[in-house]
N, C-alpha and C positions, 0 to 999 in steps of 0.2 A: 504494500500500500504506500503510495507516494502522496505527500501533502506539501503545501506551500509553507515556507518560513516567512513570516511577516515581521515588520517592525511596529513600534507604537503608533506610527502614522497610518498603519493599515496597508502599507505597500509591500508587495512580495519582494523578498531579497534573496530567495533561493528555494531549493526543494530538499526534502528529506524523505528517506525511505523508512517506513515503520514496519517492524517485524510482524508478519501475520500471526505468528504463534503467541503474540502478546496483545496486539491491537486489532486482530481480525477474527476473534472468537465469537461464537454465538452465546449471548448471555443467558444464563439459567437463573430464574428467580429463586429456586430452592438453594442454590449455592450462595448467592448474594445474601439471602436471608440468614443462612447459617453463619456467615462471616460477620454480618452486622450484629446478630444476636451475641456472638462470641465477643465482639469488640465492646459492645455496650455493657455486657455482663462484667467484663474485665475492668472496666472503668469505674464500677461501683465500689465505694469505699467499704461498705459492710460494717461500719462502725456504729450503727444505730443500736441502741440497747435501752432496756428499762430495768428497774429494780424489782427483783422478786422478793418474796417474804424474807428470805435469808439475807438479802442485801439492805433492807430498810433498817436504819439505826434506831434502836429503842429497846425497851425491856420486853421480855417474853412473858411478863406477868399477865395473868388473867384480867380481862377488862373490868369485871366486877364479879361479885360472888355469884355462885350458881343459882341459888334459890332466894325467894322472898324479896325480889326487887321489882317484880312486875314486868321485867324485860325478858326477851328471848335469851336463852343462854348463849354466851359468847366465850371463845377461847382467847387467844392472844389478840391484843389491840391492833396489831399491824398485819392482820390477815387480809386476804385479797378483797373481801367484801366490806372492809372497814375504811372509813375516810382516812387518807394518809397511809393506807396500807400498801402492800406490794401489788404487782401486776402479774396476772396469770397468763401464760401463753403469749407473752409479749415478744417483740423482736430481740434477738441476741446478736452479739458480734459474730460475724461469719464471713466466709470467703464466697463471693458470688460467682467467681470465675468458673468457666466450663472448659473442657478439653476439646480442641479442634486440631486435627493433623495439619502440619505445616504445608503439605501439598494442597489441601483444601483452601487454606488461607491464601496461598500464592495463586491458586486458580481463581479465587474470588476477586483478587486484585486485578488479574489479567482481564477477567470478564467485565469489571467495572470500567477499566480503560477502554476495552473494546466497545462497550455500550456507548460511551461518549463519542468514540470515533465514528460509529455507525449512525449516530443521531446528527452528525455534523456539528457536534458541540465541543470538538477538540481543536484547540488553537495552538500552533507552535510559533513562538516568537524567537527572534535572534538573541535577545538579551533583556533582562528585567532592570538593567541599570538605568538610573536617572541621575541627573546632575545635582539635584538638591532635594531635600526632604520637604516637598510642597504637596500637601494633600489636594489642593485645588487643581494643580497641574496634572497629577496622576488621574484624578477623577475626570478631567476633561479628555484625557487620552483614552480612558476606558469608555467614555461615552461615544467617542469617535469610532471605537471598535465595536460598538453596540454590545457592551458587556455590563450587565447590571448585577449579576450574581456569578462569581467565579472563584475557583481555587487555583492559585498560582503556585507552580512547583518549579523550584530552581534546582541546581545541582547540589554539591556538598554544602556550599555556603550561599547566602543570599545577600544582595545589595542592601546595605543598612538604610540608605535613603529611601529605597522603595518599600522596605518593611515598615518604616516609620510612617510613610505616607499612606500605605494601604491599611494600616491599623485603624485609621479614622474613617474608613469607608465601609458602610454597611454592606453585608453579604459578600465581602471580599476577604478571603483568607490566604495566607502565604505560608508555604511549607518547603523545607528542603526535601530532597528525594527520600532520605531515610525516614521521614515522617509521613510519607504517602500512605493513605489508608482508604479502605472501601467506603466507610461512612462519610468522610469529608468529600470524596468524589461524587457520591450519589446525591448529597444534599445541596450541591451547587448546580446551577444550570449549565455552566461551562467549565471545562478543564483547560487551563492555559499552561503549557509546558515550554520551558526554554529548550533550545537545541541541545544544550549540555545535559539537561534533565532527561531528555529522550534517550541519550546514550547511557546515562547512569541507570535509568530504569531497565533498559535492555540488558545491561550488564548484571543488574540485580536479579531479574526474572528470567534471563536467558537459560535455555536448557544446558 
């Protein structure tokens, strides 16, 4: 598959060949769903917790005597049905992550890239470098390219001026190749790769 390389002015400055084994696959919803589920589960902290009866500070003394008070008999005052008592069956600290084979994760990433390529939502630019960190300038260039929602992916490092400028633009995220993931690709309308990023992706996912 061959696509044009453009600059920020929208002018074609060259062509690049994309590997069909990475950018030319037929996307499968079940694979993408499994990878997104794995990714979202892995990002959960799992630190939510409540106090059970054994965690509530206080005496285990009986709330009041058993008989002749006119009240229903009660045990310790910090039981689950008492005000200020513990919580029964509440959330506990746990690991939400699930197992997913590396081959499935890699296949999901290839399918996400392929889906953008087949939709015509994949853009390859020569470089993301800008002369100064000016949000207005970058926003104007993106508007010229008809980009309202996009994930920009650079090679190992990204231009600091561009990162700072893009940080203030809604629906635009910037990642190095190592941070490329299925969820971020799918939640943006367009995927914008630098020419160096394409080579890095093909090296990372190549057979």
